[in-house]
C-alpha positions in Angstrom: 3.8 5.7 5.3 4.1 7.5 2.0 6.2 10.2 3.6 9.0 7.7 4.3 10.3 8.1 0.8 11.1 11.7 0.1 10.3 12.3 -3.5 12.6 9.7 -4.9 15.6 10.8 -2.9 15.7 7.7 -0.8 14.3 6.9 2.6 13.9 9.5 5.2 16.3 8.7 8.1 14.0 10.3 10.7 11.1 7.9 9.9 11.9 5.5 12.8 12.0 8.4 15.3 8.6 9.7 14.0 7.2 6.2 14.2 8.4 5.7 17.8 7.0 9.1 18.9 3.6 8.2 17.4 3.7 4.9 19.3 4.5 6.7 22.5 1.7 9.2 21.9 -0.8 6.4 21.6 0.5 4.4 24.6 0.6 7.5 26.8 -2.9 8.5 25.7 -4.2 5.0 26.5 -2.4 5.2 29.9 -3.9 8.6 30.7 -7.4 7.4 29.8 -7.0 4.3 32.0 -6.0 6.6 34.9 -9.4 8.3 34.7 -11.1 5.2 36.0 -12.0 4.5 39.6 -9.5 1.7 40.1 -6.1 2.7 41.3 -3.1 0.5 40.8 0.0 0.3 42.9 3.2 2.0 42.1 4.9 -1.2 41.2 2.3 -1.9 38.5 2.8 1.6 37.1 6.5 1.1 37.2 6.3 -2.1 35.3 4.0 -0.5 32.8 6.4 2.3 32.3 9.3 -0.1 31.7 7.1 -2.1 29.3 6.3 1.1 27.3 10.0 2.1 27.3 11.1 -1.4 26.1 8.4 -1.4 23.4 9.6 2.1 22.2 13.2 1.0 22.2 12.5 -2.2 20.4 10.3 -0.4 17.9 13.0 2.2 17.3 15.6 -0.6 16.7 13.3 -2.5 14.4 12.3 0.6 12.4 15.9 1.7 12.2 16.9 -1.7 10.9 14.2 -1.5 8.2 15.4 1.9 7.1 19.0 0.8 7.1 18.2 -2.3 5.1 16.2 -0.2 2.5 19.4 1.5 1.5 21.1 -1.8 0.7 21.3 -2.8 -2.9 19.3 -5.9 -3.8 21.3 -9.1 -3.8 23.6 -7.8 -1.1 24.8 -11.3 -0.3 24.5 -14.0 2.3 25.5 -11.8 5.2 22.6 -9.4 4.7 20.2 -12.2 4.2 21.3 -13.8 7.5 21.0 -10.4 9.3 17.5 -10.0 7.9 16.5 -13.4 9.1 18.1 -12.8 12.5 16.2 -9.5 12.8 12.9 -11.1 11.9 13.5 -13.8 14.5 14.5 -11.2 17.1 11.4 -9.1 16.4 9.1 -12.1 16.8 10.9 -13.3 19.9 10.8 -9.8 21.4 7.1 -9.5 20.7 6.4 -12.9 22.2 8.4 -12.1 25.4 6.5 -8.8 25.8 3.2 -10.6 25.3 4.0 -13.1 28.1 4.3 -10.3 30.6 
């Protein structure tokens, strides 16, 4: 995570993309290792898993992008930014809970 800040010049804007790509690498690695087993799953289960991985990647990209965008805001940005931060935190927890129920 130390590479997010580029030598005092602010936050690297590509950090969310790198984070999502690392997440996808891990998920696809786990998926390929699971496929080596003897149990075969139906196409609908694999389709649901692909949708879940895609939703997780998109949600992660949005959350990481929000964090990077918020890091560029001056402290004490006002009530609107505080409200947006709280709303983002609630949305992240709600999204994680919705994905966990599946």
